[in-house]
N, C-alpha and C positions, 0 to 999 in steps of 0.2 A: 271821703274815700271812694264812694260810689260815683260822685261826679268826675273824679279823676279817672276812674276806670272807663266811664262812658267817653270821655275825651280821647283816651288812648284808643278805644275801639273805633271811634269816628276817624281819628287820624290814620289808623291802619287801613280802614275801609277806603278812605280817600286816596291813600297812597297806593292801595291795590288797584283801584279803578284807574288811577293815573298811569300806573305801570302797565296795566293791561292795555289801556288806550295807546300808550306809547309803543306797545309791541304789535297790536292788531289794528290800530287806526281808530277813527271816530265811529261812533255807533251807527249801524246801517240796518236798523231793525225792520223797516218797511220799504225795501227797495221797489221802485216801479219796474214794470216789465215792458220792454220794447218788443212788440210783435212785428216780425219781418217776414214778408212773403218774397221769396227770391226765386229767380228762374232756376230750374232744376240743375243745370250744369254748374252754376256758380254757388249754389246754396251750401255745398259742403265746405267751401272756403270761408263763407260768411259764418257758418257754424263754428269753425275753428277760431275765428276772431272772437266770437261770442264766448267761447270757453276761456279765452285769455282774460275777458272781463271778469268772469267768475273767479279765475285764479287770482287776479289782481285784487278783487274784493276780499278774498280770503286772506290775502297778505296785507290788508289794511289800506289799500289805495282809496283815498277819499273821493277820487273822480270816478270810481267804479261802483258807485252805490246804485246799481240797477241790474236787472237781468235782461238777457236777450233770448228770445224764443224765435228760432228760425224754422220756417216751413218751406219746403221745396214745392212751389205751386206753378202750374202751367200759366204762362202770362195771359193767355186768352181767357182762361177761367177767372183770373183775378180781375181783368178788365171788365168782364161781364158782371161780376159781383159788385164792383165799385159803381157800376152804372145803375144798380138797383138799390134804391134808398132803404128798403126794408130787408136787405140781404143778410142781416145778422151781424155778428162780430166781423170787423174789418181790421186789416193790419194798420200799424202805425207807419210802417215803411214798406215801400214796394221797390223791388229791383228787377225790372223786366230785362230781357236781352237787349232791347233797343228803344231809343227815344221815340222811334216811329210808333211803337205800341202805346207809349205814354201819351203822345199827341192824339192818337186815334181814340183812346179812352176819354180824353178830355173833350173831344169833339162830340162824343156820345153822352155828355153830361155827367161824367163820373166825378168831377171835382167842382167845387163851388167857385173857385177863383183860378187864376193862371198858375199852372204848376210846371216846374222844371226840376230836373234832377242833376246830380253831380256824378259824372262818369268815374267809376272806380277801377275800370279795366277796359280793354278792348280786344277784339279778335276779328281779323279780316275774314270776309267771306270769300272762299276760293272754290275753284273746280278741282276736285280730287280725282286723279286718274289712276287706274291700275297700271302695273308695270308694263304690261303688253301694249296698252293704249299709249302710254307715255313714250315707250320705246319706239313705236311706229312713227311718232312725231319728233324724234330726234333726241330724246332724253336718254342718258344723262349728259350728253355733250352740250345740249342746250335745253332750256325749259320752254315748252310750247306756250303760245299765247291763247287767250280765250277765243280769238277769231279762228285760230287753227283748230281748236277743239270743236267749236261749233260747226266747222266746215267738214268734219270727218264724215265718212260715208254713213248712210242711214242705218247700217248694221251696228254702228257703235251706239250703244244704249246710253243716253244721257238723262239723268233724273234730277229733279229738284223737289224739295218739300213744298207742299201746297202754299203758295204765296198769300192766300187769303187766311191762312191759319198760323203759319210759321214765318217770323220776320227774316229768317235766313233765306227762305224762298223769295220773299219780297225783294231783298237786296240782290239776290241772284238774277231775278228778272230785270231789275234796273241795270245790272251789268250786261245782260243779254241785249237790252235795248241800246245801250251805249255802244256796244260792239257792232251791232247791225247798222248803226247810223252811217258807217263808212261804205256800205254796200251801194251798188249803182241804184237800186230801188230799195230804200230803207224800209218802207211799209211792207213790201212783199217779203223782204228778208226777215223782218221781225215776226210777221204772221206765220211764215213757214217754220221759223225756229221755235216759236211758242207752241205751235202744233206738234212739232217733233218732241220737245221735252215734256209736253203734257202727257204723252203716252206712258211715261215712266214716273209720273208724279205720285208721291205718296204723302199722307198727312203730315208727317214730321221727319226730321233728319234721321232719327233713330230707325225709322222704317226703311230708309234707303241703305243704311249700313247693313241691315239684315239681308240685303239683296246682293252684297258683294260676293265675288268668288270665294268659295270655302266657308261662307256663313251658314250654309245648310238650309236656306230658305226654300220654300216651295216654288217661288217664281224663278224665271230665267235670270242668270247672273247679270248684273249691270256693270258697265265699264267706267262711267264717269258720274260723280254725284256732286251736287252743290252742298257745301258744309262750311263750318267754321274751321279756322286753323287750329283752334284749341281741340276740337273734337277729332280732327285728323291726327294731331300729335298723340292724343290719348289712345286712338285706335292703333297707331303704329307702335306705340310703346307696349301695348298688350298683345299685339298680333305678331307671331313669329314669322308667318309667311304673308302673302297677300297685302303687303303694305301699299300705301298710297303716295302719290306725288302731287304736290300742290302747284296750281298755276294761278297767278294773281292778275286781276283785271287792270288794264291800263286804259284810261285813268282808273283810279282806285274805285272799287265797288263799296257802297256804304257798309261800314263795319258794324258789328255788334258793339255797343258802347256801355251797356250795363249801368243805367242811370239810377243812382241811389236817391230815392224820392220820399221825403217826409210828407205824408198826406195831410191836407188842410184840416181834417177832422181830428187830428191828433191833439190830445190834451197837453197843456203847457209843460207839465213835469216830464211826460213821455217825450215831448218834442226836445226838451233840453238834453235828455239822455240820448235820444236818437242822434242829435248833432255831435255829442261827445263820441258816440260809436262811429260816426262817419269819420271823425278824425283818426280813429284807430285803423279804419279801412284804407285810409290814405297814407298811413305812415310807412316807413321804410321796411319794417318787419313784414307787414302785410304785402307790400309790393313784391318782396322776394318770394313770399309764399305763392302769390299769384303767378309769378314768373315760373316757379318750379312746376306749377300745375299746367303751364302751357299758355298762359294769357300774356298779353302785352300791356304796357302802361296805357293810360287813357289817351296819350298822344301818339301811340303806335310804336313805341320802342320795345326792343327785346332786352331783358335784363339778365338773361343767362346765356351761357356759351352754347351756340348751335353750330359751331364751325364744322363739326363732323356730320351734320345732318344735311345731305344734299337734296332732300325731298321738300324742304321748305326754305323760305327766305329769312335771313336774319337781319336784313337792313330795315330801317324804319319804314312803316307803311302809314303814310299820312291819312288821317280820317277825312273823308269828304263830308260836306255839309249834309245833315240829315234831311231827306226829302220832306216837304211839308205835306199836309193832308190832301191838298188838291192834287199834288203830283202822284201821291200813292193811290188815290182814288182813280185817277186817269189810267194809271198803269194796271191796276186790278181790273178796270173795265176792259182794257185791251186784252188782258189775259182771259177774262170771262168770254169776251166776244170771239177771240180766236179759238176757243174751245167749245163754243156753242154749236151744236149740230144745226144744220140749216135745211131749208126746203127751197130750192132754187129752180126757177124756170129761165133757161138761157134761150134767147131768140137770136138766131144767126141770119143775117142778110145774105142771100145767095143770088141777088139780082145781077143782071149782066155786067154792071159796072165793077163788080167784084173781080171780074176777069182781067181788069186792066193791069198792065205790068207796073210794078213798083220801080221807079227810076233808080238806076244804080245797082239793080239786082236782076237776077233771072227768074224772079218769083212774081206771082200776081197777088193782088190784095187778098183773095180767098185763101191762098196758101199761107200767107203770114198770119192771117186771122185764125185759121184752123190750128196752126202750130201753137199759137198763144193759148187757144182753148184747150188743147191737149195738155200743155204744161200747167195750165190753170187748174186742171183736175187735182193736182198735187196740193193745192191750197185748201181743198175741202176735206173734212174728216171722212173716214170710211163710211160712217153711218149717216152722212148728209144725204138727203134725197134730192135727186137731180133729174131734170128732163131737158132735152134739146129739141127745139122747134125751128125749122127752116122757114124763111119767108121770102117771097118775091111778089109776083102777081099771078093769079090763077094757077097756083102751084098744085092744088088738089081740087080739080073741077073748077068751081067758081070761087073757091076759097084761096086766099093769098098765102096760106101757111099749111105746113104738113109736119107732123111729129116724126122726128128721127129716133129719139130715145125716149121711152116712157118714164114716168116718175118712179125711180127706184133708188135704193142706196148706191152710193158711189162704188162700194166694194163689189156689188152685183154687176154694175156696168163694166168695171174693169175686168172682172172675170169673164164677161161675155164679149170682150174685145172692143169696148167703147172707143179706146184711143184710135184704133184702126178705122172704125166707122167715121169718127170725126175727121180724121186725117184725109179720108177719101171724099169729103164733101167738095163738090165743084159748083161753080157759078152757073146759073141758068142762062143760056144765050138769049138775048133780047128781052130778058125778064126785067120788069120795072120794080120799084121799091114799094111794096104794099105794107107800109109801116103801121098806119093807124088802125086798120081792122085787126092786124095781128096783135098789136099791143092791147086793144080792148078785149079780145078773146082770151089772151093769156091772163090779163088782170082779173077778169071775171072768174076764170077758172081758179086762179090763185086765191081769190077771196072766198070762193065756195069751199075749197079744201084747205083753208088756212089751218096750220097745225100749231097748237100751243107748245111752249118749251123749245121751239126752234126759231131760227132767224129765217123769216119768209121773205124772199127777194124775187124780183123779175129783173133780169139783165138783158139789155139790148146791145148787140154788136152790129153796127151798120156803117156804111161808107157814104150814105146820102141822106135824102129827105123823102117824105111821102110822095109817091108819084101815081097813086091810084085815085083817079078822079071819080070813080064809081063808088068808092067807099065812104065811110063816115068822114065828116069834116073835122078840122082841127078844133074848132070851137066846141062842137058837139062832143068830141072825144074828151076834151078837158073838163067839160061839164059832167060827163059820165064818170070820169075818174074822181072828180070831186065828190060826187054822190056816193061813191063806193068806199070813202074813207071811214075808218073806225079807229080812233086813238088807242083803244084797248087791244087792237089787233093790227099792228103796223105791217104794211106791205109796200116798202119803198121800191121804186124803179131806179135802177142804176143804168144810165146811158153811157155807152162807150162808143165814141165816134172816131172813125178811121178815115184819113185821107183829106185832101183839100176840098172835096165837094160836100162834106158833111155840114148840116145846118145846126150849128151850135145852139142857136136860140130855140130851135124846135126841141132838141134834146133837153135843154134846160127847162123848158115849159112842161114837158111830159114828166120829167123827174121831180120838179118842184111841186107839182100837183099832188104827189104821193109822199112827200117828205124825203125824197131821194136827192140825188145829185148826178151831174153829168161830167164826163171826162172826154176830152177830144185831143187829137193830134193830127197835124197835117202830114206827118211822115208815117206811112203805114208800117214801116219797120219798127216803130215804137209801140205798136199795139200791145205787145207783151208787157211793156212797162206800165202802160196805163190800165191794162186789165188787172194786173197784180195790185196796182195802187188803189183801184176801185174796190177790189175785194178786201185789201188790207184795211181800208178805212170803214168799210161797211160790214165787217165781220163782228160788229157789235151794234146794238141798237138801243134806243131809249126804252125803259128808263135806266137801263144798266150802263149806258154809254152816252157820252156827249155827242151831239150831232157832228158828223164829220165835216171837215173843211174841204172845199173843192181844190 
């Protein structure tokens, strides 16, 4: 009797367990946890999918035997943590905004092996314009181009997030560089544009939104910001007034691509769960949720109806190739160089030959040179320190040179009428070219008051070669320059030669002796072009920049 009762109890227990398993699925007593660090903008969507996993687990889905813990983490902070081996608990999965961040983290030793991610969404990087700015450029009848936006008057404030901290800023600067390549002088156009937008740079995209009209920030309102299409849509949906208009780069600017990356240190059980979770992030349900939140598919398609939205594009935006680390480094070097305050000595030839007329014009060499020098002031930051020295022969007693403008910040020079003073420079009748003594004096002075944290330069503008037989010889000058070199305190000479009489070999020798370079043109009317090119290439210096090409 007792045995029969035990059998009945056992059968009932087995039947109960079987029925329960049939209703709630297999046992999932110790689910692993997948820790996900996601970029703040996409983290809420990833959390929603993580909740779906929990819901499916409660419903008995045997594939959902894991938990997902999502943390909204700034990608720069995650990259730094990954690069430090003793940084404590690390995520199993990382979803930065861009593969650019993933590659840069890998270059810094964050991963043991080669790492790649799977894009779960994309969002183009756009220039977002206020209605007033867009309207002045023809919207809504037409959407302005990046080139048109970047060519607006200086009063139009254009801001980007810091490209060294925010990948949206990095992509935006790539777009700026692509846009300026069609200018007559791409180097000058890029340098001046980077200078312009740097004035309104803020650490992150969110900081720029705080400067829009009506945002109530303490700073002056801004007219154009670089942002993602997703953030623009989110802003427009929440803002009753002051909505923004998106303009897209042509060719396309690198998009944010949100690479889902299972990190190499992840344990096998967590890795398996992470891969199952990736499948959920790529399914149709998640794609629709991402579309509703303003994201595009990984290949740039829009999955929701935007036919009523004239402020963004609904057609496909193909993703461009993600720039590699070398390309990103080079661009960030240009950015840093263009925004580095400088200390510059400009030596201007005023010898008699500068009075020669430029064929085909009613101008002389001196006039075209001073015009280029005046316009070139715009390539320097207001806090750049600048001096102008004129040279010929016996210009100041027995000296071949005379200071026109002392070393002061550009803003002070402009306030004191420097443009008018430079424009008024005239060639000295019968004056010869006292080049060598002038260069040595300027270089010694530049070495003596070399200033850290600035780009220290000596720039020579001349139309000839040394003609002062009473001064130092070329061989002795080169020896002196060589002895004044200090790799820790670079002071390159930039030679800018004008006209058919310039000695290119001489300028090359002087420049090369100091780590600099020389630019020449037989056509004096091109002095502006080569002056801008010289500055554009030398507005960064080692170790932050690669050596410029001539």
